[in-house]
N, C-alpha and C positions, 0 to 999 in steps of 0.2 A: 629465819630466824628461831630456835628455837628460846620456849621460853620456859618450859617446866625445871628446867637444868641451868639454873641462874650461878655463878661464881658469886661465893662467897668474898668479892670484894668491897673494901671498904673508901670512900672517896670524901674528904675533907673539903670544900670549897671556903675559902678567906678572901673577903672583900671588904677593902680598905674604902670606903665611900668618900673622903676627906679627903684624900691621898696626896691633890694637886696645892691643896691648904698646907694639908699635918708638914709636907715635906719641907716647910720653911722655915719651920721649927721658931724659935725667939726671933728670927728676921722679919717676920710679917709684923703690919702696924697694928698698934693696938683698935680698938670699933668695930664695928661692921667691915666686912673684908670679902673682897673675890676677886676673880681671875675673871679675865675677859680676851675672847678674838672676835674677827670678824667671819659673821658666816649670814649667807643670805644678805651681801651687799649693807649689813648693819650689825653694827660691836654687840654681843652679846655674851652673858653670863655664860661661863662653863663651868665655876666653881663657885660656891657660896661657904662661908666658916658656918662654926656653929649660931653666932651670934646672929648674922645673914637672915642664917634659916629661919631661926625664932620670933624677927619681924618679918615673915611672906616673904620673901625671897626665894627664887627658885633658880636652877640652871635650866639654858635658852630661852633666858627675861632680854629682853633689847637693856640694854645700859639705859638709854633713858627715861622707861618705865620708870626702873629699878632705884634712879636717883632719885623719879619724879615721886616716889613711895617715902625712899630712905637718904633724906639729901647730904647725910655725913658720909655718904659709902664711898671705901674705899678700892680705889680699882688698877689693878696691876695689868702687864700682859700675859698670856697664857703664856707656857712654854711646854708642851708634848714629851720635846725632846727632855728634857730634867724628867718629866713623868717618867718616859719609859727607862732612865738610865736609873731612876730610885727604884720601879721595881726590877729591877735586873738585879741589884744589888740585896733586894727583899726576900727573891726565888733563892739567891745564894744562903741568906740569912735564913729561911724557912727549913733548905736544905738537911737542917739536923732534925727535922721529924721524917723526913723520909728521903729515901734515895729518886724516888720519882717525883719533882716536882713541874708544871706544865703552869706557862700564864693563864688567865683567864680576863682576857681585855671584859671593860676598861676596869682598871685600880683592882682586879684579883689573882688569888693566886688557886690551882686545885693540885692538890697533893691529894696519889695514890698510898694512904695509911693500912694496906692490907698486914695483918702481921705485925705491926707498928706498935699498937695500943699499949701492950703489955710491959711495955718500957716506958714509959709513964706513970703505970698504975691505972690503966684501962682507959676506954675513950673517952671519960670525964677528964682523968687527969690529962692525957693531951692535949683536948681542946683549953683546958686549963693553964697549959703551958704554953701552948699556940696563944693564947691573948695578952699571958703574962708579959710574951714576949717584945709584940706588938707596942703594947703600953712603954714596957724600958724605953719603945724606940720614938715614943710619941707622938706614935699613931692611932685612930678610931681604928679597931677591927669588928666585922661581923661574922660566925662561923655557922657551919652548921655539916653535920657527917651524915652520911645516905650511903646507900649500896649507889648506885650513878650518878658522874658527874654532875649530869642536867638536873635529877633530883637535888642533888645539894647545891648545886648554885639557883634553883628555886627558893628554896627553902632558906638561903642565907639573901639574897635579893627580894625578896617578894612576903616570904615568911617573917618570923619572929624569928631574934637571934638567936645562937646560942642551942640551936635543934638537932637534937642526937636520935635518930631514926633507925629501932632498932631493925633487927636482919625481918626481912619480910614486909617490914612495915611503910615502906616507900609509897606504894599505891594510897592507903589510908591519909598520908601526909599529904603530899600534894594533892588530894583532890578539892579543899579547902582553900586555894590559894586560884586569883583570880586568872583571867587567862592570859590578862599581860603576864602573865611570869611562861608561859610559850615564847614571847618576845619574837614574834608574826613581827608582818608586815605592816604594820598602820592601818592600812585599807583592812586585813586579814582581819585583824584585832576587830575594827570598829562593825566589819560585815560577821563575827559570830555575837557582839553585842547586839547589835540589833537584832538579830534572830533570839535572842533571849538568852544565850550560853552568858552567865557573867563566872564563873568557875572552872576550874576543867574538870572538875565534880561531872559538869553538867558536859558537857564534851565530850566526855569517858562515857557515859550511860548515850551516846548517839551509835550508830553502828558507824563502823570504822569506812566500809563501801560507802558511803553517801559523802564522808565527809573528803575523805579519796576524792572523790570525784568533781567537789566544791574546789579544794584548797591546794591538791597534788598530793602523789605519794608520799611526798618528801616530808609533809604533814601527821600523818600518821607514825611516819620511822620516829620522829621529831616527840610526839605524844605518850610511846610506847617507851623512851628513853629515859623521860622526864616522868613516868607513872612507876619507872624501876622494873616492866614488861620485860624489856629487850637488854642482853648487856652492853656494855660501852667500853671504849679505854679511851686515857690520856696518852697524847705523844711527851711526855717529857722533856724538857730544855738540859742537855748535856753537856759541859763543855767540853772542848775538844781534850785527847790526849795529850801533856804536856811534850814540850821537845826539850830532853836532857838531854846530855849524852856525859858519862860517868870515868873516870880513869883510876883506878887502883895500881896502886905501883908496888911493886915489889918490893924493890930497895927505897926507902923513905930519901926524899932529897934533903939535902943540909944544905943546900946552897937555892939563890934563888934565879938562877944563871940559865939552867933548864926547861924552867920554867914557862918560855915564849915557846919552847918546841910541844912542849905537852897541851898549853894552850890554841894553839893554832892545829893542833887534830882535834882535839870539842870543838873548836870551829867548824873545820873542815865537817866533822860528822854532823853536829846542829844545821849545818848549811846544806849538808845533803838529805835530809827531816824535811827542811823549809823547803827546799824545790820540788818535791814530793809533791808536796800542799801548795803548792802555788803561791808562796806567800813570805814575806817577810818579815823581821824583828826589828822594833821599834826601840827596845831593852835587852840589854842582855847580863845577864849576874852571875859571875862569877864565884863559887864556894869552894876554899881553902881548908880543909882539915888536916890538922896536926896529929902526930902519932901520941899528943899530950890531951889529947882531947879541945883543943883549943880552934875556933871556926874564925875565921876570917872571910867577912862579903862582899864583895868591890862589884859596884855597881856600872852600868856605861849607857848612854842614851845616846840614838843617834837621831838625826834631823828628819833622815825617812827612811821607811821600811829598807830592810837591805840584810845582804846574805851573801856576799863580798868575802872572800877569808882574809886574803893579804889585807883588803882597807880596812877588817877588823881587829883584824893580828896589829895593824900600827896603833891602833886606836888604842888599844890595852895595853901596848907597848908604855905609850906617854902616857894613859891614864896609873899606870905603876910607878912609873918616874915620877908623875905629880902628886902621891898620896903623903897628906900632911906628916901620917907615921907609915914610916917604911914596912914594907914586908916581911917578918920575921918567920922564919921557918924553924925557931925554936929546935928542937929534939928531932926534925926530922917533919914532912911534909909526907905524908902518905897516901890523898886522895883527894881527887879535885872533879868537881862539878858545874858543866856550863848548862845556865837556863836562858830561853829564848821566851820574850815577852814583850807580852803586846803584840797580838799576830794582825798583820795586815795580808793583805792580798796582791800578790807581787809576780803578776806574768810576764814570762819574757818577754822582750821586745827586739825586733827584728832591727838592725843598722846596717849603713853605708859602709864600706870597706876607709873611705875617707872623710867619714864622719867625724868632729871635732867634741871635746864635750862640752854640753849644752851650757852656758852661764848657772843656770838654777844648782847643776849639780855642781859643778866646780863651790857654787857659795855654800851646798850641803856639808861639802866636804872639810870645806875652812871651819867652817861654825861646829862637825863636831870633832875637829882637835881644837880648837879653842876649849872646847865643853871637856874633853878628857883631861886636857892642860891645868885648866882652872876653873872645872867644876861645873854642872849643868846650870845651879843658881847663878855664875856671874854673866852667864851668855842667856840673851833674852832676845824674844822675838815678840812681833806686834802682829793681832791677828784684828782682823771686822768683827765688830760685836751689832748689833741688830737695835740700833737708836742714828735718828737722825741727828742728835744735840751732838755735836764737836769734840765734845772732852768726854762724852760717852761713845761714840762712835768705833774707839781702838780697844784691844788689852794689851797688857803686857806681860808677859808665860813665859816661863824658861824656853831656852830653844831646842831643848831633846824632850820637854812635856808632851806624852802624847797626846793628851789632849780627850774631849769627845767630838763626833766629827762635827765639824763646820758648816752650818745652813746659809752662812753669811756670805758674802763673795765681794771684794772691793769693785767698786763700779768702773768702767772702762770710761779712758777718758782719752779724746781727741790728741795725738799729739803735736798736731798742727795749733792747736790753742794755749793760752796761759793756763798753768795751774786755778784749781778755783775753791784751794786750800791750801794755805799756807804749811810749810814740817815745822815751824817753830810755833807752840803756842804754848798762850800762859796757862797755869792754872792757881788761882781761879785767874779772871780773867779784868786786867786793870782797869780803873775808871779814870779815863779823859773829859777835858771840860771843851765841848764843843761850839762853836757858831755854824749855824749855817742859814739862807736866805730864808726859808719856809718854813714852817714846824716840822713838817713830814719829808722835806726833802734831803740831799743830798748835805756831807757837810761840806765846808769851805775854808775850813781851819779848824785846825783843834791843840788843844796842850795837854801833853805829856812832860811826866818829872819836869816840870819847870820848864822844860822847851816848846815853843809854839813853831807850829809845825803850817808849809800855807799850801794848801792842797791844790795842783794842777790838773788834775787829773784823779774822775772818779765813777767806777762801773758799780750797778745796784738800782734797787737793794733786790736780795733773794729772803726770802723773807721764812724764816723756821722756827713753827710754834712750838710751846712749849709743852711737856710731857702733861697733858692737862688731867690725865686717867690720873696722877699723882696725886695726892692733897695738897706735896707744897713742888708740884710741875713745873713749876720754873712760868714767866713770862714770853709775851710773842719777841721773836727778834726781827730785823731788819741790817742785814750784814751789806756794808760795802769795801770793795776793794779801791783804796786812795793810792795816789802819790804825789809825795809832796815836789818842793825846787829841788830838794837836790838829789832827786831819784830812790829815794827811799819808797817802798812799797809796805801799806799795813793793812791789817783786818780789823773794822772797824765794827762793831755792831749797837744797835739800837734798841734798850730791853723796852717792852710795857706802847702801851696806845697813850696815845696825846688826851687830854677831857680826864684819862683816868687818876686813883688815889694809888699809892703814890706818882708822881710825875715819871715820865720815861728817864735814862741814864742811856749814856754814854759809853761805851767799853772799848778798849782795841785787847781780842782776843788773838792777835799774830802776828806774826811779821813774815813776808815775804823774801828771799833769798835772791 
C-alpha cells in the first residue's frame, strides 16, 4: 500500500449510542428504563437510557444485578429487527449530506463527505447540520470527521465528540486514544494492556514486525488504517434501481376505455424487469398525468409478491371500477406510469402439469380481489407476535400491507388433538364466580352472566407467567379448558397466587367452537 500519496478523502462517522432507546420516542416509560435480551443463559441489559446510565447501570449487566442496584428499573425486551429498520431509515435520511452512506455497526453510519462540505459552509457547518437533523429526529448523536473511516470511527466512539481532524492530522489525534479503540478481541486487548501498552500511541511506537508476529498481519493493517497511514474505502448501500415503466401517448386519451390496454402494456414491461431480477412486487402504483397538469395516483397492494400480468391487470380493472371518485380524463391523458414497489425475491418454481392451484395461492388471490374492490384497509389478516399472553400473541394488519420481515411463526399443532386455544377471545377477559373443591384445583362450577354452568370435564392447568419485566406485567395465569353439561366449552383462567394480595380471581377468556 502506498503511504506517501494518500487521497484527500474525508469521512464522517455518526454514532447513535442510545438508538434502541431513542427510537421508542415518547412511547417509552418514565423513570429508569432498559432493554433486555437473553445472553449466556441470563437476561442481560442491551441498552440503558440516560437516567439509568447516571445511576451506574451499563449494558451487558444482568437484569438481576441491575434490579438490585435500581429496584424501580423498567425493562422491555429488545427488538434488534426494529433497530435495523430504524438504522435503514436513518441511512436514507442522512443521504442528504452525501451520496455515499454505509452502515457502521453497531448503531452507526459512515459517510464519505469528500467534496460535500462546501455545500454546508465547510466541515464545521456540515457537522452542525448532521447534529441538528439528529436532534430533530429525537436521537443523541456523536460525530467525528477524519481522513479514513477507521480513524473517524475510533474518534467518535472512544474520543471526544465533535472532533474535526485537519488533513494530515489523523495520526496525532488517534495516538492518544486507548487501545480499546483498536476493537480487537478481548484477549488481544488484555495482552496489550499487560504489556504496558495503554494507548494507541504506545502501540504505534513499537516495531511493526514484532506486533505482526504476535497478533497477526491484520493487526498491522488495522493499526495503519486507524492512524490514517493507509487509505481505505467504504461500501455505500445504494437502493436498487426503481422498476418503472412509462407511456407517453401521441394522442391524449379522452375516454377511460383504452386505459386497460395501456395498463396491461405497462404491467408487461414492469414484469419483464422483475423477472430479470428474479423478484416480485407487493405494491404497484399507477400514475395518470393529464394534459392540464392534474396528476392522479392509484395504488394496488397484493398479498404475496407477484409479477403475473393477467392477474395484475384484472386487479387494476377492479380497482379502477371501485374508486370512490372515478378517474376523470378531463382534457385528455397523455402520460401513464407504472411503478413496482416493495420488491421481494420471487424465483421461478417448477410445477407438474397436473398440479392444481394451492389453497394458499387461491386464498391470496381472493384477498387481492377483495382488497382491490373494498380497499386495502377493509381486509385484514392476522400475524403472530412474540408474546406468550393470548391477547398479545397476534396482530391485526391490512391484508396487503408488506410489513417487516416476520421473525415469529405460528406453533405447530397435532391435527389429531383438540385445539389448545379458542378462536373467540374476549378483550378484556370477563370475570366469573367459580367454585372449586380445593383452592388451587380445577373449577367444578362457575357463574357467568347470571347463568350457572356445572363443569363435567376439565383439563389443565396451563400456566402462563405475566410479563414480569414490565412495570405492570400482570399476574400469573392458570388456564383450564372446561366443558359444561350442555357440551359448551370455555377457556377459564385463575389470575394470581393464593396467599397474595389481592386474592386470585377467575376469568373466562374465550369460547371453543
